GULUMNU-319182 format. One line per 3 residues: their letters; for each residue x, y, z of N, C-alpha, C. Coordinates in Angstrom, 2 decimals. Each point is the difference from the previous one (the first is absolute). Layout:
<nodes>
A> X:Y:Z:X:Y:Z:X:Y:Z | ...;
</nodes>
This chain:
<nodes>
MSK> 17.48:97.03:106.76:0.08:-0.31:-1.41:-0.29:1.24:-0.82 | 0.47:-0.01:-1.24:-0.23:1.15:-0.87:-1.44:0.02:-0.48 | -0.43:1.18:-0.45:-1.38:0.15:-0.44:-0.37:-0.92:-1.16;
PIE> 0.86:-0.15:-1.03:-0.39:-0.90:-1.10:-0.18:-1.45:0.45 | 0.83:-0.45:0.94:-0.13:-1.37:0.48:-1.28:-0.15:0.81 | -0.32:0.98:0.82:-1.24:-0.03:0.77:-1.21:0.00:-0.93;
KLK> 0.08:0.81:-1.05:-1.11:0.07:-0.95:-0.18:-1.34:-0.71 | 1.11:-0.61:-0.41:-0.05:-1.30:-0.67:-0.55:-1.07:0.94 | 0.45:0.04:1.25:-0.48:-0.96:0.99:-1.51:0.11:0.18;
KQL> -0.49:1.21:0.08:-1.43:0.23:0.16:-0.77:-0.51:-1.22 | 0.53:0.25:-1.19:-0.66:-0.45:-1.22:-0.01:-1.53:-0.08 | 1.08:-0.63:0.40:0.06:-1.46:-0.02:-1.00:-0.62:0.97;
IEI> -0.16:0.62:1.16:-0.99:-0.49:0.97:-1.40:0.10:-0.58 | -0.25:1.09:-0.74:-1.31:0.20:-0.60:-0.33:-1.05:-1.06 | 1.00:-0.41:-0.77:-0.27:-0.96:-1.08:0.18:-1.44:0.43;
SEV> 0.57:-0.24:1.18:0.30:-1.37:0.40:-1.25:-0.88:0.09 | -1.11:0.55:0.46:-1.22:-0.78:0.14:-0.50:-0.46:-1.37 | 0.07:0.88:-0.98:-0.45:-0.34:-1.34:0.93:-1.05:-0.62;
VNA> 1.30:0.21:0.14:0.98:-0.92:-0.58:-0.11:-1.37:0.65 | -0.15:-0.04:1.31:-0.08:-1.28:0.70:-1.29:-0.77:-0.30 | -0.97:0.65:-0.61:-1.23:-0.68:-0.38:0.24:-1.01:-1.13;
FQS> 1.07:0.22:-0.78:0.34:-0.95:-1.07:0.65:-1.22:0.62 | -0.39:-1.18:-0.47:0.54:-1.24:0.54:1.40:-0.31:-0.54 | 0.25:0.37:-1.23:1.26:-0.32:-0.65:1.07:1.04:0.36;
EAV> 1.13:-0.50:0.48:1.10:0.90:0.33:0.54:0.69:-1.26 | 0.00:-0.71:-1.12:0.47:0.59:-1.26:-0.88:1.17:-0.40 | -1.31:-0.16:0.17:-0.93:1.09:-0.32:0.23:1.17:0.95;
QVK> 0.20:-0.29:1.27:0.26:1.05:0.98:1.24:0.81:-0.39 | 1.06:-0.70:-0.40:1.24:0.69:-0.39:-0.23:0.88:-1.22 | -0.75:-0.51:-0.98:-0.27:0.78:-1.20:-0.84:1.24:0.32;
VVD> -0.99:-0.17:0.86:-0.85:1.13:0.37:0.83:1.08:0.70 | 0.83:-0.41:0.95:0.83:0.97:0.72:0.97:0.67:-0.95 | 0.60:-0.77:-0.92:0.94:0.56:-0.96:-0.67:1.06:-0.86;
KLL> -1.20:-0.31:-0.52:-0.74:0.97:-0.82:-0.36:1.24:0.80 | -0.44:-0.19:1.23:-0.38:1.13:0.83:1.20:0.90:0.30 | 1.13:-0.62:0.33:1.19:0.80:0.29:0.48:0.76:-1.23;
DAM> -0.05:-0.65:-1.17:0.36:0.69:-1.24:-0.92:1.19:-0.24 | -1.30:-0.22:0.20:-0.97:1.06:-0.20:0.22:1.14:0.98 | 0.32:-0.34:1.26:0.24:1.04:1.01:1.24:0.81:-0.35;
IEF> 1.03:-0.66:-0.49:1.22:0.71:-0.37:-0.28:0.96:-1.15 | -0.72:-0.48:-1.01:-0.34:0.85:-1.14:-0.85:1.18:0.45 | -0.93:-0.26:0.88:-0.87:1.06:0.49:0.79:1.05:0.78;
ERG> 0.94:-0.47:0.84:0.83:0.92:0.79:0.88:0.86:-0.90 | 0.44:-0.55:-1.11:0.83:0.76:-0.93:-0.80:1.05:-0.74 | -1.30:-0.16:-0.01:-0.84:0.95:-0.71:-0.19:-0.37:-1.45;
DAE> 0.38:-1.23:-0.38:-0.14:-0.44:-1.38:-1.42:-0.40:-0.33 | -0.83:-0.17:1.01:-1.34:-0.53:-0.24:-1.04:1.09:0.04 | -1.00:-0.18:-0.83:-1.17:0.85:0.05:-1.20:-0.91:0.17;
GLE> -0.69:0.12:1.10:-1.12:-0.89:0.27:0.48:-1.42:0.19 | -0.60:-0.93:-0.73:0.37:-1.40:0.10:0.86:-0.46:-1.16 | 0.52:0.92:-0.79:0.79:-0.36:-1.16:1.32:-0.67:0.38;
FLQ> 0.42:0.13:1.26:1.26:-0.61:0.41:-0.09:-1.51:-0.01 | -1.21:-0.56:-0.11:-0.14:-1.45:-0.08:0.20:-0.51:-1.42 | -0.03:0.92:-0.96:0.20:-0.38:-1.38:1.44:0.33:-0.39;
KKA> 0.39:-0.35:-1.23:1.34:0.34:-0.45:0.07:1.51:-0.12 | 1.06:0.55:0.56:0.10:1.45:0.03:0.75:0.50:-1.23 | -0.32:1.21:-0.37:0.73:0.65:-1.08:1.20:0.70:0.61;
TKI> 1.13:-0.18:-0.63:1.21:0.66:0.48:0.45:0.99:-1.04 | 0.74:0.95:0.46:0.51:1.00:-0.92:1.43:-0.37:-0.35 | 0.23:-0.09:-1.28:1.31:-0.36:-0.49:0.52:1.15:-0.84;
KSG> 1.20:0.41:0.31:0.61:1.08:-0.74:0.44:-0.52:-1.36 | -0.43:0.66:-1.05:0.36:-0.46:-1.34:1.01:0.95:-0.60 | 1.20:-0.50:-0.17:1.06:0.79:-0.64:0.54:1.09:0.91;
DNG> 0.76:0.90:-0.58:0.64:1.08:0.75:-0.83:1.27:0.02 | -1.16:-0.01:-0.67:-0.78:1.22:-0.08:-0.82:0.26:1.25 | 0.04:-0.88:0.98:-0.69:0.23:1.26:-1.49:-0.26:-0.05;
VYS> -0.52:-0.57:-1.07:-1.42:-0.29:-0.13:-0.30:-1.32:0.68 | -1.08:-0.04:0.77:-0.41:-1.21:0.69:-1.23:-0.55:-0.68 | -0.06:-1.30:-0.13:-1.19:-0.63:-0.58:-0.47:-1.09:0.94;
NAI> -1.27:-0.27:-0.02:-0.56:-1.06:0.85:0.21:-1.35:-0.66 | 0.34:-0.98:0.81:0.17:-1.37:-0.48:-0.43:-0.93:1.12 | -0.49:-1.15:-0.36:-0.41:-0.97:1.00:1.24:-0.75:0.45;
SRK> 0.21:-0.04:1.32:1.16:-0.73:0.51:-0.31:-1.49:-0.03 | 0.96:-0.79:-0.43:-0.20:-1.43:-0.09:1.15:-0.69:0.71 | -0.35:-1.00:0.76:1.00:-0.81:0.66:0.52:-1.02:-0.98;
KPG> 1.24:-0.43:0.23:0.53:-1.09:-0.80:-0.74:-1.27:0.41 | -0.17:-0.90:-0.95:-0.66:-1.26:0.38:0.87:-0.79:0.98 | -0.63:-0.73:0.88:0.71:-0.78:0.99:0.54:-1.30:-0.58;
ATK> 0.75:-0.71:0.83:0.64:-1.24:-0.43:-1.02:-1.04:-0.41 | -1.09:-0.13:0.74:-1.02:-0.99:-0.33:-0.61:0.28:-1.37 | -0.32:1.24:-0.25:-0.61:0.36:-1.27:0.96:-0.26:-1.17;
ILN> 1.26:0.35:0.18:0.98:-0.22:-1.07:0.22:-1.48:-0.25 | 0.12:-0.79:1.07:0.20:-1.44:-0.19:-1.21:-0.64:-0.67 | -1.19:0.45:0.33:-1.20:-0.53:-0.67:-0.02:0.40:-1.47;
QLL> 0.50:1.20:-0.32:0.11:0.40:-1.40:0.99:-0.89:-0.73 | 1.11:-0.31:0.67:1.01:-0.86:-0.62:-0.53:-1.41:-0.25 | -0.92:-0.45:0.83:-0.61:-1.32:-0.20:-0.76:-0.06:-1.32;
NTD> -0.53:1.13:-0.43:-0.78:0.05:-1.23:0.87:0.17:-1.24 | 1.31:0.07:0.18:0.92:0.11:-1.13:0.80:-1.29:-0.13 | 0.96:0.01:-0.88:0.86:-1.17:-0.20:1.21:0.00:0.93;
FFK> 0.06:0.93:0.93:1.18:0.16:0.85:0.34:-1.28:0.76 | -0.99:-0.65:0.57:0.25:-1.18:0.83:0.06:-1.30:-0.80 | 0.09:0.08:-1.32:0.19:-1.23:-0.78:1.38:-0.57:0.26;
APH> 0.95:0.87:0.30:1.35:-0.44:0.39:0.14:0.21:1.50 | 0.76:-0.85:0.69:0.18:0.17:1.45:0.78:1.27:0.33 | -0.42:0.67:1.07:0.65:1.23:0.45:0.20:-0.05:1.51;
SIS> 1.17:0.46:0.44:0.25:0.12:1.43:-0.65:1.28:0.51 | -0.10:0.12:1.31:-0.60:1.20:0.58:0.79:1.24:-0.39 | 1.33:-0.10:0.01:0.81:1.17:-0.33:-0.18:0.40:-1.47;
SIA> -0.15:-0.98:-0.89:-0.21:0.36:-1.41:-1.38:0.62:-0.20 | -0.98:-0.44:0.77:-1.34:0.58:-0.07:0.05:1.45:0.50 | 0.73:0.23:1.09:0.14:1.36:0.53:0.70:0.90:-1.02;
DYC> 1.04:-0.52:-0.65:0.70:0.78:-1.02:-0.92:0.33:-1.17 | -0.81:-0.96:-0.42:-0.94:0.21:-1.10:-1.03:1.08:0.36 | -0.49:-0.06:1.24:-0.98:1.01:0.45:0.62:1.39:0.02;
KEH> 1.27:0.06:0.38:0.68:1.30:0.03:0.17:0.56:-1.41 | 0.36:-0.86:-0.94:0.22:0.45:-1.37:-1.30:0.36:-0.72 | -1.00:-0.86:0.11:-1.20:0.16:-0.81:-1.15:0.73:0.67;
FNS> -0.01:0.03:1.33:-1.11:0.65:0.71:0.47:1.17:0.87 | 1.30:0.25:-0.01:0.58:1.08:0.82:-0.38:-0.16:1.47 | -0.04:-1.25:0.46:-0.34:-0.31:1.39:1.15:-0.77:0.62;
DFK> 0.59:0.60:1.01:1.18:-0.58:0.64:-0.44:-0.82:1.21 | -0.36:-1.27:-0.24:-0.44:-0.88:1.07:1.18:-0.74:0.59 | -0.03:-0.17:1.31:0.97:-0.87:0.66:-0.46:-1.44:-0.23;
TSE> 0.96:-0.91:0.02:-0.36:-1.41:-0.19:-0.92:-0.48:1.11 | 0.15:0.57:1.19:-0.88:-0.40:1.11:-1.44:0.42:-0.24 | -0.22:1.08:-0.77:-1.36:0.42:-0.33:-0.65:-0.98:-0.98;
LSG> 0.80:-0.57:-0.86:-0.52:-0.89:-1.04:-0.15:-1.44:0.46 | 0.83:-0.43:0.94:0.04:-1.43:0.35:-1.33:-0.52:0.53 | -0.64:0.74:0.88:-1.28:-0.44:0.55:-1.09:-0.08:-1.04;
ILL> -0.02:0.97:-0.90:-1.01:0.02:-1.06:0.22:-1.17:-0.96 | 1.28:-0.25:-0.34:0.31:-1.11:-0.89:-0.36:-1.34:0.65 | 0.26:-0.13:1.28:-0.36:-1.24:0.70:-1.52:-0.19:-0.01;
KLA> -0.74:1.08:0.21:-1.46:-0.08:-0.03:-0.49:-0.41:-1.39 | 0.61:0.56:-1.05:-0.39:-0.37:-1.36:0.31:-1.47:-0.27 | 1.09:-0.49:0.59:0.34:-1.43:-0.15:-1.02:-0.87:0.73;
KEN> -0.43:0.42:1.19:-0.99:-0.77:0.75:-1.36:0.02:-0.67 | -0.28:1.07:-0.76:-1.26:0.10:-0.74:0.09:-0.71:-1.35 | 1.10:-0.71:-0.24:0.23:-0.73:-1.24:-0.01:0.89:-1.24;
KLI> 0.48:1.22:0.17:0.17:0.90:-1.14:1.44:-0.03:-0.50 | 0.91:-0.36:0.89:1.42:-0.14:-0.33:0.52:-1.30:0.61 | 1.09:-0.48:-0.55:0.71:-1.13:0.60:1.29:0.53:0.61;
RQR> 0.24:-0.39:1.23:1.22:0.40:0.70:0.94:-1.20:-0.02 | 1.15:0.18:-0.63:0.95:-1.11:-0.11:1.39:0.49:0.36 | 0.78:-0.90:0.58:1.36:0.35:0.42:0.96:-0.21:-1.17;
NHD> 0.82:1.01:-0.27:1.04:-0.10:-1.01:1.17:-0.73:0.63 | 0.40:-1.11:-0.58:1.06:-0.82:0.60:1.38:0.61:-0.18 | 0.16:0.92:-0.95:1.31:0.64:-0.20:0.34:0.98:1.12;
NNR> -0.96:0.84:0.36:0.26:1.01:1.04:-0.82:-0.21:1.26 | -0.82:-1.05:0.05:-0.80:-0.37:1.18:-1.00:1.09:0.40 | -0.49:0.74:-0.99:-1.01:1.03:0.26:-1.30:-0.39:-0.68;
FEY> -1.11:0.55:0.54:-1.30:-0.28:-0.58:-0.20:0.82:-1.27 | -0.67:-0.62:-0.94:-0.41:0.68:-1.22:-1.49:-0.24:-0.20 | -0.60:0.93:-0.71:-1.45:-0.05:-0.21:-0.29:-0.06:-1.48;
VAI> -0.91:-0.90:-0.37:-0.38:-0.18:-1.40:-1.50:-0.25:-0.06 | -0.60:0.40:-1.14:-1.44:-0.18:-0.16:-0.35:-1.47:-0.12 | -1.21:-0.31:0.39:-0.49:-1.39:-0.08:-0.42:-0.29:-1.43;
</nodes>
């Protein structure tokens, strides 16, 4: 095997005991994900000390003059966060199909979600009695509306 794979294998063996101490598989996955992200950042040399665990400052080129300025990198909000934001607005007063919700997210939040990404979250919101899931008899598709 190549050296990077051997190094990664050794590191995973070292952390496996700590990760396996958590009872929840979801927590284990999150811990491993955070550790791998931190290791990647550290390997790139982007980290100083333990700062790689916090939001990192990135250098963004501003204009054509070649000047770089520091800015905090921000991820786009995920589908769950956006749908919860939409619950607090008037958006769900009218019924919407999954595809229309995805189109709305693309237009207003600049987030290009697949309908498969949204369907599980919408179903969960319906089970939590935050939305009503009803079948449209014209096109035989589900639509979601606020309670």
